N, C-alpha and C positions, 0 to 999 in steps of 0.2 A: 592456626591456618588450616582451613578444610581442604581434604583431598578431592571432594566432589565440586569441582570448579573448572571453568574454562579460562585460559589465558589468552588474550587477544594478541596475536603476533602482528597481523596486519589488519587495520580496521577497514581499509577500502574508503571509497569516496564518501558514502554515508551508510552506516550500518546502525540500526537502532533495535532495542528490545520492543516487541509488540505483542499484544494478545487480543482479545476481542474488544478492547477499549473500555472507555467508561462513559456509555450512554446514559442519559437521564439527568445530566448536570448542566443542560444549557442554561437554565434559570440562574446558574451561578457564573455564567460566562465561560464554562469549561467545554471545549469541544469533545467529541466522542473518541477521537483518535483511534488506535487499533491497526491491525494488518490492512493495508490497502487492497490486496488480493486475498480476501477472506477465504475463498475455497482452497487456495493453494496453502494457506497457512493451516487450515483444518486438515488437509491432506497429510502434510509431513507429521503433524502431530499423531494422526491416526497411524501412520507407518512405524513410529517408535513406541506406540502403546500409550501415548499421553492423551488425556481429554482434550476436546477441541479448543478449549479456552486456555491451555497452557501457554505460558510465555516462551517466546522463540526469537530468532533474529531476522531481520528484514535487511537484505543488503540491496545497494543501488548501483547497478551497472558493472562495478569493478570487483564484486565479490569481497571475500575476507579470507583470513587465515587464522586458525584457532589450534591451541595446544591443550587437550584435556589433561588434568592431573591424575585422572584414574580412567579405567577402561570405561567407554561409553558406546551407546549405540545412538547414531544420528541418521537423519534423512535430510536431503536437499531436493527441492522442487520449486516450482514457479517458472522464472525465466530460465530456459536451458543453458547449461554452463558445463564446463569440465570440472570433475571432483577427483582429488587425489588424496592419498594417505601416504605420508613419507615419500612422495614422489611416485608412487604407484597408482595407476588409474582405478578409481572406484565408481560404483554405479550412481547415477542421478535418477532421483524418483523411486528409490528403494532404500530399505534399512542398510546401514553400513556399521560394521563394528570397528571402532577406533581404540587401539591400545593406549594406555595411559602414557603420556610423554610423547606421543606420535603427532605429527603435524598434519592437520586436516586442512586442505586448501580448497577453497571454493572459488573457482575461476571466474573471470569476466563474463557476463551474459552474452551468449552467442546471438540471441534475440531476445526481445522483451526487455524489461527494466529491473524488475525486483525479484530476488531469489530468496527463498525462505530456508532456514537452518533450524531444524528441531533436534533437541537432545533429550533422551529418555530421562524423565523426572522434571523436565522444564527448567527454565531460568528462574531463580527465586530471589531477584532483587526485591527490595522493600516496595510494597504496592502503595499507591496514592489514589485515594477515593476508589478503592476497590479494583484498581488495575495496575499492571507493571508496564503499560505502554509508555513509550517516549512520545511526547507531544511537543512537536517543533514550535507551534504558535504560542502556546501558554508557558512552556518551559516545565510543565509537570512531567513526573516520571524521571527515569534515569536519563543522563545526557547521552547524545550519540557516542558510540564506542570510540575510544583512543587506543593507540598501541600501547600495549602493557596493561591494559584494564584486566581486572579479574572478576568473573561472573559466577556466583555461587549456583550450584545445581540441586535440585530436589532429588528424592529417591524415586526410581522408576516405578510406574503405576501398574504395569502389566507386560506380558510378552509382546514383542513387536510383530508387525505383520509379516507374513510369509509371502512375498511377491517378488517376482524378478524386475518388474518395473510398473508403476502405477500409471494408468492413462490419465491424461490431462489435457486441456485445451492449449493449443499452440498460441503464442502472442499474435495479436491481430495484425494482419497485413492491410486491413482497412477497419477503422474504428467506427462501428455503427451504434449510435446512441438513440434509444427510444425516448421521447420526450412527451410530456403532457404540458398544456399551457401553464405558465407561471402566473402568479398574483399580479405582475405588472406588465403582462403582455400588451395591455392597451397604452403603455407608455412608448410604444414604437409604431412608426408608420406601417400601413398595410404592405408596402413594398419591402420593408424590413423584415416583417414576419414571413413573407413569401421567401425572401433571400435566406433567412435562417433555415427554412424547412427545405430548401432546394439546392443551394449552392455548396460546393465542397470547401472544407477547411483542411488545415494541417496542424498536427500537434507541435507546439512551440517548445524551444529548449528551455524556456523560462518556467516550465511546468515543475511542480514539486508536490509535496505531501499535502499542501494546502489546497491547491487547485490546479486543474489541467488547463493550461492556457492554449488558445487556438489562434492561428494565423489564417486570415482569410478576409472576405469582404466585411466591411465595417456596417453595423446595424445603426440606422439613423432613427433618432428619437422623435416622437410626435409632441412631446412636452418638453419645455425647458425646465432648469433648475434641477434640484436634487431632493430625494426622499429624505424624511426622518429615518434614522436607523430603525430597523424592523428585524424580526427573527429571521434566521437562515436555516435551511435544512441540507442534509447530506444530499448531493446530486443537483442542488440548485444552480441554474445557468445565469450567472450575474454578468451584466454588461457594463463595464466601466466607461468613462467618457471617450476612450479611443475607439468604442464601438465593437471590439473583439471580444467574443464570449469566454467566460471563465467557468469551468465546471468545478463546483466545490467537492473536494475530497475530505478524507477522515479528519484532518487537522484544520478544517475550515473555521473561521470566526462564527460566533453564534448570532451575531448581528451585523448588518450592513445597510449602506445607504444607497448602493446602486441598484437600479431595477432588475427584478428577476424575470426573464422572459419565458423561461420553461424550467421544468425539473426532469432530470434524467432517471429513468427507472433503476432502482437499486441493483438489479440483476445485471446491468451493463456496466456497473462501476469497476468489477474486477479487471475486465478488459482494458478500461481506461487506465488502470494502474500499471498495465504492461505495454502501453502504447509508446513507443520511442519517438523522440523528435523527428518530425518529417512525416510521420505515419498519416496518410489521408483519413479524414474524419467527416462524418455527415450526420445530421440530426433527422430523425424520423418521427413525426408526430403520430401518436396513437390515442386512442380514446381512454378516457378515465375509466378505471374499473370500479 
């Protein structure tokens, strides 16, 4: 039994191991996966002295509780939340020293959806196709955390950052998604295209790591029938038969048969990862670069 490990005391609603994912395997039917809010994940790794691609934890809404078997340095950022060590308040967005055997509690998100927990040395579960990320669609990588799970830790890479709190963007009060036309925009009526670019939507509670689902005006097709399956990319806005757009996130399928009306700029996807159900959302067309 190694002493460099974390014991999961409370797994929360959905806590997974993530890193930068496994891009480059779409031809095998494997999604890229990885942390949905990549800047927040890179920040907490930097705070504890780990490289940007080190594996960490991504929590969803309700946080988690962890007990390290040895003294560790951790950092918590992303969706704002209360952090405590053995019941005593600890900083969010800054390095925290946690003694061995102490209880680190990462509380429910006050706003936003996903909180990231990095531990100096990173989480060193067995990689699959070069990544330690949990992929909810394909089942690759470690399963979502369960109470009692034990996560091995690596050796610290270097000194942690010396900051009181690291600045980071607040979760969106309104989600603004810049889009370029998709390969199947001509499958929709001109009125549907105008509606897509001008009418407001709201984030649906059915959203997950696979896709951000939106409630709002349905988009009417100009063509009947269905497409043969074709390749899908991160940020693709697919429109299923109910006419409500779905923005593909990190665990999205690599192929699909519903038409893609647009593609969201990659820079806007971290905000999508933090948009709570009910958040207003709108699509803003931009020119291709």
